[in-house]
MIVO-243949 format. One line per field, with one value per residue (C-alpha): residue number from 0; residue in three letters; chain; x negated, y negated, z negated. Coordinates in Angstrom, 2 decimals. Last residue first. Layout:
BEGIN
k: NUM ...
r: ALA ...
c: A ...
X: X ...
Y: Y ...
Z: Z ...
END
This chain:
BEGIN
k: 268 267 266 265 264 263 262 261 260 259 258 257 256 255 254 253 252 251 250 249 248 247 246 245 244 243 242 241 240 239 238 237 236 235 234 233 232 231 230 229 228 227 226 225 224 223 222 221 220 219 218 217 216 215 214 213 212 211 210 209 208 207 206 205 204 203 202 201 200 199 198 197 196 195 194 193 192 191 190 189 188 187 186 185 184 183 182 181 180 179 178 177 176 175 174 173 172 171 170 169 168 167 166 165 164 163 162 161 160 159 158 157 156 155 154 153 152 151 150 149 148 147 146 145 144 143 142 141 140 139 138 137 136 135 134 133 132 131 130 129 128 127 126 125 124 123 122 121 120 119 118 117 116 115 114 113 112 111 110 109 108 107 106 105 104 103 102 101 100 99 98 97 96 95 94 93 92 91 90 89 88 87 86 85 84 83 82 81 80 79 78 77 76 75 74 73 72 71 70 69 68 67 66 65 64 63 62 61 60 59 58 57 56 55 54 53 52 51 50 49 48 47 46 45 44 43 42 41 40 39 38 37 36 35 34 33 32 31 30 29 28 27 26 25 24 23 22 21 20 19 18 17 16 15 14 13 12 11 10 9 8 7 6 5 4 3 2 1 0
r: PHE ARG ASN ARG ARG LEU LEU ASP ILE VAL VAL ALA ILE LEU SER TYR LEU SER ASP SER ALA GLY TYR LEU CYS ARG LYS ARG ALA LYS GLY ARG PRO ASN MET LYS GLY GLY SER GLY SER GLU PRO THR LEU ARG GLY GLU PHE ALA LEU PRO HIS PRO GLU ASP ALA VAL ASP ASP SER TRP HIS LEU GLU PRO PHE THR ARG VAL ALA VAL GLU ALA THR TYR ASP GLY CYS ALA ILE LEU THR ALA PRO SER LEU VAL ARG PHE ARG TRP GLU GLU GLU VAL GLY GLU LEU LEU LEU LEU ASP ASP LEU LYS LYS VAL SER GLU PHE SER GLY ASP LEU ASN LEU GLY LEU ALA GLU ARG ALA ALA GLU ILE LEU VAL ASN MET ASN HIS VAL ALA VAL SER SER HIS GLU ASP HIS SER LEU ARG PRO ASP ARG LEU ASP VAL ARG ARG GLU LEU GLU GLU GLN LEU MET ARG TYR ASP PRO ASP LEU GLU TRP SER LEU PRO PHE ARG LEU VAL TRP GLY LEU ALA GLU PRO SER PHE GLY GLU ALA GLN LEU VAL GLU VAL GLN ALA ALA THR LEU ALA GLU GLU GLY GLN LEU ALA VAL ARG VAL MET ILE GLY LYS PRO LEU GLY ARG GLN TYR PRO LEU ALA ALA THR VAL VAL TYR TRP ARG ALA GLU ASP ILE VAL GLN SER LEU ALA ASN ALA PHE THR GLU ARG ASP ASP GLN LEU PRO GLU TYR TYR VAL ARG ASN LEU VAL TRP GLN GLU ALA GLU SER SER ILE LEU LEU HIS PRO GLY PHE PRO MET
c: A A A A A A A A A A A A A A A A A A A A A A A A A A A A A A A A A A A A A A A A A A A A A A A A A A A A A A A A A A A A A A A A A A A A A A A A A A A A A A A A A A A A A A A A A A A A A A A A A A A A A A A A A A A A A A A A A A A A A A A A A A A A A A A A A A A A A A A A A A A A A A A A A A A A A A A A A A A A A A A A A A A A A A A A A A A A A A A A A A A A A A A A A A A A A A A A A A A A A A A A A A A A A A A A A A A A A A A A A A A A A A A A A A A A A A A A A A A A A A A A A A A A A A A A A A A A A A A A A A A A A A A A A A A A A
X: 1.47 -0.74 -3.01 -6.14 -7.41 -4.12 -4.07 -7.61 -6.88 -3.76 -5.62 -8.53 -6.35 -4.38 -7.34 -9.51 -6.80 -6.33 -3.47 -3.63 -6.79 -4.93 -1.17 -0.57 -3.72 -3.85 -0.12 -0.72 -3.47 -1.14 1.52 -0.95 -2.05 1.55 1.66 3.62 4.44 3.99 6.20 7.29 5.83 5.70 2.02 2.43 1.35 -0.57 1.73 1.28 -0.16 0.96 -0.26 2.45 4.45 6.09 6.75 8.47 11.16 8.35 7.72 4.32 2.63 -1.07 -3.12 -4.45 -5.57 -8.39 -10.12 -12.81 -11.50 -7.89 -8.96 -11.27 -8.43 -6.03 -8.46 -9.32 -5.61 -4.86 -7.76 -6.75 -3.11 -4.20 -6.34 -3.63 -1.07 -3.30 -4.66 -2.97 -4.37 -2.62 -3.55 -6.60 -9.13 -9.57 -9.82 -12.50 -15.63 -14.44 -12.02 -9.68 -9.03 -12.76 -13.40 -10.77 -12.23 -15.67 -14.16 -13.08 -16.80 -16.89 -14.70 -17.31 -16.58 -19.80 -18.42 -21.39 -20.37 -22.46 -19.39 -18.36 -20.31 -20.23 -16.60 -15.59 -17.31 -16.05 -12.57 -12.36 -13.47 -10.84 -8.15 -8.96 -9.04 -5.67 -4.06 -5.26 -8.31 -9.74 -6.84 -5.48 -3.93 -2.14 0.34 -0.46 -1.21 2.32 1.96 0.04 -2.98 -5.75 -7.64 -6.74 -5.49 -8.58 -10.95 -9.21 -9.26 -12.99 -13.94 -11.64 -13.07 -16.54 -15.35 -14.39 -11.65 -9.61 -9.48 -8.28 -5.26 -3.84 -0.03 1.63 4.54 7.02 9.92 12.43 12.80 10.91 8.28 8.08 5.25 5.44 2.63 4.63 4.50 5.80 8.83 9.58 9.24 11.68 14.12 13.87 14.47 17.63 17.71 20.08 22.90 23.79 24.14 22.27 18.82 15.68 13.07 10.19 7.78 4.54 2.21 -0.43 -2.68 -1.49 -3.99 -3.32 -0.34 1.97 0.63 3.66 5.93 3.99 5.58 3.78 1.40 3.59 6.77 5.43 4.40 7.83 9.61 7.38 7.95 11.74 11.69 9.76 12.25 15.15 13.47 12.65 16.18 17.78 15.34 15.90 19.69 21.83 25.09 23.48 21.43 24.36 23.05 19.30 18.31 15.25 12.97 9.90 7.82 5.19 2.77 2.06 3.79 6.91 7.63 10.75 11.82 14.96 14.48 17.65 20.07 20.40 19.12 21.10 21.33
Y: 14.45 17.51 16.62 17.69 14.14 12.83 15.23 14.30 10.59 10.94 12.86 10.41 7.30 8.21 10.31 7.23 5.36 8.29 9.65 12.80 11.37 8.88 8.54 4.87 3.20 5.45 4.84 1.10 1.50 3.72 1.01 -1.54 0.94 1.30 3.58 3.86 6.77 8.56 10.25 8.52 11.13 10.15 10.92 14.16 15.27 12.09 10.34 6.67 5.06 2.13 0.00 -2.53 -0.34 -2.64 -5.30 -2.89 -5.33 -7.49 -4.89 -5.79 -2.89 -3.31 -0.63 2.89 5.26 2.88 3.87 1.73 -1.83 -0.79 1.34 -1.24 -3.77 -1.30 -0.36 -3.98 -4.83 -2.06 -3.00 -6.68 -5.83 -3.66 -6.39 -9.01 -6.83 -6.64 -3.29 -1.75 1.52 4.84 8.06 6.33 8.58 11.02 8.19 6.35 7.26 5.94 3.05 4.96 1.99 1.35 4.94 4.77 1.43 3.01 5.70 2.91 2.28 5.41 3.64 0.91 -2.72 -3.15 -3.13 -3.42 -3.33 -5.44 -5.42 -9.07 -10.79 -7.96 -7.11 -10.78 -11.29 -8.11 -8.61 -12.18 -11.03 -8.29 -10.67 -13.16 -10.44 -9.09 -12.56 -13.28 -15.37 -18.59 -20.99 -20.11 -17.11 -15.98 -13.22 -9.53 -8.87 -9.86 -12.34 -12.03 -14.12 -13.33 -16.27 -16.78 -13.28 -11.95 -14.06 -13.11 -9.50 -9.32 -11.15 -8.95 -5.84 -7.06 -7.62 -3.92 -2.35 -5.45 -6.29 -2.77 -3.22 -0.26 -0.18 -0.40 1.98 0.62 2.18 -0.40 -3.91 -3.47 -1.12 2.64 4.06 5.40 7.57 9.90 12.67 10.20 9.40 13.07 13.83 11.01 12.60 15.92 14.25 12.63 8.95 6.62 4.36 1.42 -1.15 -0.34 1.15 -0.36 1.44 -0.97 -1.07 -2.94 -5.42 -7.43 -10.45 -11.17 -11.93 -15.44 -17.66 -16.24 -12.73 -11.18 -12.57 -11.38 -7.92 -4.99 -3.38 -4.14 -3.02 0.36 1.14 0.17 2.35 5.31 4.80 4.65 7.76 9.68 8.52 9.89 13.27 13.42 12.43 15.04 17.67 16.81 16.88 13.82 12.90 11.75 9.13 7.07 3.75 3.58 0.02 -0.55 -3.54 -4.50 -6.76 -9.23 -10.54 -14.18 -13.84 -12.48 -12.73 -11.00 -8.66 -6.54 -3.41 -2.28 0.65 1.22 4.53 7.75 8.52
Z: 24.29 23.73 26.61 24.66 24.88 23.61 20.67 19.64 19.97 17.80 15.10 15.07 14.72 11.60 10.43 9.96 8.07 5.70 3.61 1.46 -0.10 -2.26 -2.53 -3.29 -1.96 1.11 1.55 1.62 4.20 6.26 6.24 7.55 10.23 11.52 14.53 17.75 20.03 23.28 25.79 28.95 31.22 34.86 35.29 33.32 29.85 29.05 26.61 25.79 22.69 20.54 17.63 16.68 14.29 11.71 14.40 16.77 17.94 19.33 22.03 23.49 21.72 21.03 22.71 22.24 25.01 25.90 22.63 21.00 21.19 20.54 17.58 16.00 16.09 14.48 11.72 10.92 10.88 8.40 6.11 6.19 5.44 2.51 1.00 1.58 -0.24 -3.35 -4.49 -7.52 -8.85 -9.28 -11.04 -12.44 -14.15 -11.30 -8.78 -10.74 -8.77 -5.41 -5.60 -3.25 -0.95 -0.54 0.49 3.24 4.28 4.58 6.81 9.14 9.76 11.92 14.49 14.77 13.87 11.88 8.35 6.00 2.35 -0.03 -2.28 -2.66 0.11 2.66 1.95 2.25 5.61 7.25 5.76 7.09 10.54 10.67 9.41 12.17 14.82 13.67 13.51 17.04 17.76 19.23 19.71 16.28 14.54 17.68 16.99 17.50 13.82 12.76 9.90 6.62 7.66 5.18 3.63 -0.04 -0.83 0.92 -1.18 -4.43 -3.29 -2.71 -5.90 -7.97 -6.33 -7.31 -10.89 -11.16 -13.27 -13.97 -10.27 -9.49 -11.73 -13.64 -13.58 -16.97 -17.62 -20.15 -22.06 -23.28 -24.65 -27.94 -26.54 -26.04 -23.89 -20.35 -18.98 -16.74 -19.37 -21.96 -19.82 -19.24 -22.96 -23.74 -21.32 -23.11 -26.51 -25.16 -24.38 -26.19 -25.05 -27.26 -24.48 -21.29 -21.68 -20.20 -18.12 -17.56 -14.63 -15.17 -13.50 -15.37 -15.08 -11.56 -8.76 -7.52 -8.22 -5.53 -6.08 -7.83 -5.07 -2.02 -1.90 -0.25 -2.78 -5.81 -4.10 -2.99 -6.55 -7.89 -5.33 -6.16 -9.90 -9.51 -7.31 -9.95 -12.57 -10.53 -10.17 -13.89 -14.92 -12.71 -13.98 -17.66 -17.52 -16.88 -18.58 -21.84 -19.98 -18.73 -17.36 -17.10 -16.23 -14.07 -14.68 -12.63 -14.86 -13.66 -16.26 -17.08 -20.46 -18.73 -15.02 -13.78 -10.99 -11.25 -9.17 -7.51 -7.41 -11.17 -12.42 -12.95 -9.26
END
């Protein structure tokens, strides 16, 4: 790969910068460079919707990924075209792609996410939050309250209400203008936990896994092909919420559950 193996994270002028150094640009053709750049962008997007670091002082004022050159190396004209096509612009320390921030777009989204960043429990959803509720139940209740106050959005705990979360994560009406938009990790965790909690309350086929080794995939289902069948699987609603934010309509919280339920009820597992 032409790019360095790791993102280098820094904070500059109250904005978080994810640096990647390009080492030997003259040895890579346009296609190799384009493929590597695409991977860099995907990794950077995943980082900013999962990592807590950029949000340690509240919602950041800016997040960007910067491609910096090593030494006196120079990009070819074809590589510059690839960068420009991806939305990068030249600056003093390299080529920069600025990620659009949902809280800059809409003050109601800012209000929602500030509240969620303040109150959401980021731990495993199966753990006890306090003597009254689990982490998942706590996060579900926080999301219901915050969404109602910030957006006037009524989340009633029904399976159909999960569709409203899918709409929320797309920032409906601006999707065509914004190829990608940052939603805070707490927002995505709350949406994933709400979905999982709704699922286990609605469908007896789904349940919380008791295998602590499967922390990323705590929502489980069992196969129904035969009584002795051990088939089944596990799901990660938090991960699906992040993918919905990153990749848009190709990923859906509602479909994550609906497809599995449909297959189970048709004895496909």
